N, C-alpha and C positions, 0 to 999 in steps of 0.2 A: 542076698546081694541085690542092690537096687538096679532097677531097669533104667535105660537111658532117659525115658520119659520122666521117671521119678526124680532122677538126678537133675534134669532140666528144671523141674518145678522147685527143687530144693535150692539150687544155685540161684535161680531167679528170686526166690523168697529171701535168701541171704543177702543178695544185692540190695533189695528193697529195705532190709533190716539195717544195713550199714548206713549210718547218717552222713558219712563223708562221701557218699556216692549218689549220683542222680541216675537211678536204675532205668529210668524211662529212655535214656539215650544209649543203652547197652543191650545188644542182642545176645542170646545164649543158644548155642547148639551143642548137642552131646552125641558122640558116637563111640561105642565100646568103652564107655567110662571116661573118655577124653573130652574135656570141655573146651569149646571155642568161644571166646568173648570178642564181639565185633561192635562197631559203632564208633562214637566219638565222645570224648570227655573234655571238660574245660581246663584241666590242669594235669600236670604229671602226678601230683599227689593223689588226685582222684583215680587216675589209672592204676597207680600202685595199690591203693586201697581196694579197688575192684578185684585185682588179682589175688590179694590176700583173702578177701571174702570168699572167692570161689574155692580156694585151696582149703578153707576151713570146713567145707562140706564133706561129710563122711561118704566114701564111695568114689570120690574123684581120683582117678589114677593118673591123669595128665592134664596139662593146661596149655592151650594155644591162644596167644594174644594177638588179635588183629584190630585192636582199638587204636584210634588216632587222637592225638592231643590237638584240639583246636582252641587256641587261646582267644578269648573274647577281646575286643578292641582295647579296653583299659588295661589288660594284662600283658599286652605285647610290649617288649622292650628290645633294644638292640643288644648285640653280644657284648659290647664294651661295658654297657651299664650293668648287665648281669654279672660279668667278671668282676667289676668293682664291688658289687654287693657281696659276692661270694668271698672275695679276699677280705673285706671288712669283717664278715661273719667269722672267718677263720682266725683273724687277728684278735678278735674279742674273746675267743675260747681260752679259758684258763688252763685246760688240760693239754693243749698242744704246744710243742716247741715252735718258736718263731720260724717261719718259712719251711716247715716240715712238709706242707702240702702245696702242690702247684695246681693251678686252675687253667683250663683251656675251654673256650666256649665257641661253638660253631652252630649257627642257626638255632640257638636256644638250647642245644645239647651240651651239657657240661661234662668234661672229662677230668677226673681227679687223679693225680699221681703224687708219689712221695712215699714216706715211710713213717710208721708210728710203732709204738711199743706194744699196744694191746688192740685186740679186735674191737672192744667196746668203743675205743676212740675212732676207729674207722667207721663203725656203724653210726656213731653220733654225727660225724661229719656228713656222711651221705644223707642221713635223715634231715639234717638242717638244710643242706643244699637243695634237696628234693622239694622243699616247701617254698623256695624263693619264687616270687612272681616272675613269669616269663620263661621259666625252665620247662623244656619239653621232654627232657630225658637226662639220665645221669649214668655215666660209665665209671665204675669204681675200679681203678687200677692201683689203689693204695696197697702197699705191702707191709708186712709185719716183721720187725727185727727178730731174727732167731736168737734165743738166749737160753734154750733149755736142753736137758738131757732126754734122750729118747725114752729110756726106761722110766724116768720120773714122769714124763709127759703121759705115757700110756697108762700108768697106774692112777694118775690124777684124773684123767678123763674117765676111766672106768668107775672110779669112786663117784665122780659127778653124775654119771649116768644112773647109778644106783639111787642117788638122792633125788634126781629130777624126773627120770623116766622109769620109775620103779617097776611098773608092770611089764615093760618090754626090755629092760636092761639085760636080762639073761639071754635074750635072743639077738642081741647086737654085739658084733665083734669089732674091736678097735685094733688097727694096725698103724704103726708110725714109721715113716721113712723120712729121716731128716726133720724138716719142719712141716711136713705134710701128714695129715691124718686121713686114714681110709676107714670109713664106716660101712659095714655090711650086715646082712641079716634081715630081720623083719620087724615091723611095728604094726600095731593094730589101728592106728589113726595117724593122719597128717600131723596132728598136734604133738604126738609122741615122737614122730620122726623129726619134727622141728626142734623139740627139746633136746634130742640127741645131738643134732647139729650145733645147737647153741652151746651145749656142754663142751663140745670139742673146740669151738671157736673161743670159748671163755678162757682156755688155758693160755698162759703167757708164751709168746714166741711162735704160736701156730700161724703159718703163712697161707695154708690152703687146706680145705676140707673137701675130700671127695666122698660124697654121700651116695652110697649104693644101697641104702636101706629100701626094701620093698614094703609098701603098705598093703597089708592083707586085711580083709574084712570077713 
């Protein structure tokens, strides 16, 4: 098991390795395996990429984010301008039904509401909005239309786990209540844990995934 000092070195190195992050602006502290990222970044996308980079490091058991998004002068936009860009982007998407997603912007923070048929559509929307100039954060309140049988959903997710997270599939339990999926058990890495969550979200009709998988090293 890694010491806190080793984890700090590894997380710092991973941040420097990530080309989408300016690691010189981010401070790293570690206590009992929990990593705290502080400092400031120039965009919400950079903040998001820094969080993902820290989570990729083996041994990290938790993540606290205290980074601030400080938009440089040319990147600052008013809320109405951001909302127009977000609506244009959604209207240009070929996979979304017209007016299925609504946008609200306050001080650069975008809140998305509405309903889609698949989780990949929800993820594509949030990923696209995250990259818009001037955005300081994204709240994803998009829901998924329920269309599936509980029995079929459970068996489909378990089959997907065996395909994607083969090493840890036997140690992960899947329970389904309505359109909610509950994952429990253990995984050996954050990557395997993320694969399990992605497998659950990839099933049609899933509205929420409660991930109680514990990462053990």
